C-alpha positions in Angstrom: 0.0 -0.1 -0.1 1.2 3.7 -0.8 -0.4 6.5 1.0 0.2 10.1 -0.4 -1.1 13.6 0.5 -0.6 17.0 -1.6 0.7 19.5 1.0 -0.1 22.4 -1.4 -0.5 22.7 -5.1 -1.0 25.8 -7.4 1.3 28.7 -8.9 2.1 29.5 -5.2 3.6 26.3 -4.4 3.5 22.7 -4.8 4.8 19.7 -2.7 3.4 16.2 -2.0 4.2 13.7 0.5 4.5 9.9 0.1 4.8 7.1 2.3 4.7 3.1 1.9 4.7 0.6 4.3 8.1 -0.3 5.7 9.5 2.3 2.6 10.6 5.7 3.7 8.9 9.1 3.4 9.6 11.1 0.2 8.7 14.4 -0.8 7.9 15.2 -4.5 8.8 18.9 -5.1 9.3 21.3 -2.3 7.7 24.5 -3.8 6.4 26.0 -0.3 8.6 28.1 1.8 10.6 25.7 4.3 8.8 27.1 7.2 5.4 26.5 5.5 6.7 22.9 4.7 7.5 22.2 8.3 4.0 23.5 9.2 1.9 21.5 6.7 4.4 18.2 7.5 3.5 18.5 10.9 -0.6 19.3 10.2 -0.2 15.6 8.3 1.6 13.9 10.9 5.1 13.7 9.3 8.2 14.4 11.2 10.6 16.1 9.0 13.5 14.0 10.4 11.9 11.0 8.7 12.0 12.3 5.2 14.0 10.0 3.5 14.4 12.3 0.2 13.1 14.9 -2.3 12.1 14.0 -5.7 12.2 17.3 -7.8 10.4 17.5 -10.9 11.9 20.7 -12.3 13.6 23.8 -11.3 10.7 26.4 -11.2 10.4 28.2 -8.2 6.9 27.0 -7.4 8.3 23.6 -7.0 11.7 24.3 -5.4 11.0 27.5 -3.3 11.9 25.8 0.1 14.5 23.1 -1.1 17.6 25.3 -0.2 16.5 26.3 3.4 14.8 23.0 3.9 17.8 21.1 3.3 20.1 23.4 5.1 18.1 22.3 8.5 17.3 18.8 7.2 20.3 17.0 5.5 18.1 15.3 3.0 19.1 13.8 -0.2 17.7 15.7 -3.3 17.0 13.7 -6.4 16.6 15.1 -10.1 17.8 14.9 -13.4 21.1 16.1 -14.3 20.4 19.2 -15.9 17.9 20.3 -13.2 20.8 19.8 -10.9 23.1 21.8 -12.8 20.6 24.8 -12.3 19.7 24.1 -8.5 22.8 22.8 -7.0 24.8 26.3 -6.6 22.4 27.3 -4.5 22.4 24.5 -2.0 24.7 24.6 0.9 26.0 21.1 0.3 25.7 20.2 -3.4 26.8 16.5 -2.4 23.1 16.3 -1.4 22.2 15.8 -4.9 21.5 12.6 -6.6 21.3 12.6 -10.3 18.6 10.1 -11.9 17.6 9.5 -15.3 15.0 11.4 -17.1 13.8 8.2 -18.5 14.7 5.0 -16.5 14.3 3.3 -13.2 16.1 3.5 -9.8 15.9 2.4 -6.5 15.6 4.6 -3.3 14.6 4.5 0.4 12.4 1.4 -0.3 10.9 2.2 -3.7 11.4 1.5 -7.4 11.2 4.8 -9.0 10.2 5.3 -12.8 11.0 8.6 -14.7 9.8 10.0 -17.6 10.4 13.1 -19.4 7.5 15.7 -19.8 7.0 18.4 -22.2 7.5 21.9 -20.2 9.4 24.9 -20.6 12.1 24.1 -17.8 15.5 22.5 -18.5 14.8 18.8 -18.0 11.5 18.2 -16.2 10.3 14.7 -15.6 7.3 12.9 -13.9 7.4 10.2 -11.4 6.0 7.0 -10.7 6.9 5.6 -7.4 6.4 1.9 -6.7 6.2 -0.1 -3.5 5.0 -3.5 -3.0 3.6 -4.0 -6.3 1.6 -0.3 -6.0 2.3 2.4 -8.2 1.7 5.9 -7.9 2.1 8.4 -10.7 3.0 11.9 -10.4 2.7 14.3 -13.5 2.7 18.0 -12.9 3.4 20.8 -15.5 3.2 19.4 -18.8 1.8 21.2 -22.0 0.5 17.9 -23.5 0.3 14.5 -22.8 3.2 12.7 -25.1 3.4 9.1 -25.8 5.9 8.8 -23.1 4.0 10.3 -20.5 0.7 8.0 -21.3 3.3 4.9 -21.3 4.9 6.0 -18.0 1.3 6.6 -16.3 -0.3 3.5 -17.8 -1.3 0.8 -15.1 -0.8 3.3 -12.0 -3.0 2.6 -8.9 -3.0 6.3 -7.8 -2.3 9.5 -9.9 -1.8 13.2 -9.1 -1.9 14.8 -12.3 -2.3 18.7 -13.0 -5.8 20.3 -14.6 -4.5 23.9 -14.9 -7.0 25.7 -16.8 -10.4 25.8 -18.3 -9.9 27.0 -21.8 -13.0 29.3 -22.1 -11.9 30.9 -18.8 -8.2 31.3 -20.2 -9.4 32.9 -23.2 -11.8 35.4 -21.1 -9.0 36.2 -18.7 -8.1 40.0 -18.7 -5.3 39.7 -15.8 -2.9 38.0 -18.1 -1.3 39.2 -21.4 -1.9 37.2 -24.7 1.9 36.0 -24.5 1.1 34.5 -21.2 -2.1 32.9 -22.2 -0.2 31.6 -25.1 2.5 30.0 -23.2 0.2 28.4 -20.7 -1.7 26.6 -23.5 1.1 25.7 -25.5 2.7 22.3 -25.9 5.2 23.1 -23.2 2.9 24.9 -20.7 0.2 23.3 -18.9 -2.7 20.9 -19.2 -6.4 22.1 -19.7 -9.3 20.1 -17.9 -9.9 18.4 -21.3 -6.3 17.5 -21.9 -6.1 16.1 -18.5 -9.3 14.2 -19.2 -7.8 13.0 -22.5 -4.4 11.7 -20.4 -7.0 9.7 -18.3 -8.8 8.1 -21.1 -5.6 6.9 -22.9 -3.7 6.1 -19.8 -6.4 4.8 -17.1 -6.2 0.9 -16.0 -8.3 -1.4 -14.3 -6.4 -1.0 -11.3 -6.6 2.9 -11.0 -8.2 3.8 -7.4 -7.7 7.3 -6.8 -6.9 10.4 -8.9 -6.1 13.7 -7.1 -6.0 16.8 -9.3 -3.7 19.5 -8.9 -1.9 23.0 -10.1 -5.7 24.5 -10.5 -5.4 28.3 -11.6 -7.2 30.6 -9.2 -8.3 32.7 -12.1 -8.7 30.4 -14.9 -10.1 27.2 -13.7 -12.8 26.0 -11.1 -12.7 22.6 -9.4 -16.4 21.7 -10.1 -15.2 22.1 -13.9 -12.0 20.1 -13.6 -14.0 17.4 -11.7 -16.6 17.4 -14.5 -14.3 17.0 -17.1 -12.4 14.3 -15.6 -15.1 12.2 -14.1 -16.5 12.2 -17.4 -13.4 10.8 -18.8 -13.4 8.0 -16.4 -17.1 6.9 -16.8 -18.0 3.5 -17.3 -14.7 2.6 -15.5 -16.0 1.9 -12.2 -16.1 4.2 -9.2 -12.8 5.8 -9.4 -12.8 8.6 -6.6 -11.5 12.3 -7.9 -10.6 15.1 -6.0 -8.8 18.4 -6.1 -5.8 19.6 -4.1 -6.0 23.2 -3.0 -3.0 25.9 -2.4 -3.9 26.5 1.0 -3.8 23.5 3.2 -3.0 19.9 2.6 -5.4 17.3 1.4 -6.3 14.1 3.4 -4.2 11.1 3.1 -5.1 9.0 0.2 -4.3 5.1 0.3 -4.0 3.0 -2.8 -3.2 -1.0 -3.4 -2.7 -3.2 -0.7 0.1 -5.2 0.7 -0.8 -8.1 -1.6 -1.7 -6.1 -4.9 -0.2 -7.9 -7.9 2.2 -5.8 -9.8 0.7 -3.8 -12.7 3.0 -5.9 -15.3 1.3 -9.1 -14.1 -2.2 -7.0 -14.6 -1.2 -6.7 -18.3 -1.3 -2.5 -18.1 2.1 -1.2 -18.7 2.1 -1.9 -22.5 
């Protein structure tokens, strides 16, 4: 079984915490301030001293804001791609904490089998992750402009999924707060996913073992949880009762559990290929 909790998700900061039985506790991104990370970890019952590592998806500030100060206080290994590390290591007090991971591959860490896949976003070497433990797999895909074949293959057969649903296309088109160039960047192929694009991703990748979907990175101006939920729930119609919820910016989600200690691996269910 794997449990996960989104500490916060949105343009002001993103962080997710994962724990899996005898495996360690992981953070995926540290985009809240170090102080806020500590507050929210305490709120969900996690001692920062037990965090085994931080997986970084990419170098944008809303995903790494608290990384430097958190690692100064807690000497936690930071895992990310080589080019992401080249950008971020200079700001870290101990660059030796950085561990390079492949942008498309697998590695073992803290009791997990972790898979990486590249995502299309305007960062140097952004990736998504699938974190596996005891045959259960949790997919994480935040900040991507479209679902490539590599993204779909990477997420196929996951038991739980955290994925962005950044904007509603109609709301983005009507937005007056952002200049045209910014709206074009958001909707571009290296920007963010719309509700309908996220729904399409689920149609293509959701397998019979999918138990929970959490949507994140919702725009406060150009989206609404009801719109995001409606799009994704529509895409999953006919696949059984798969709970879908939205993570917010200002407080953690509940803990969500997926799988069971005896769950068969996704490859045994025929859902990886």
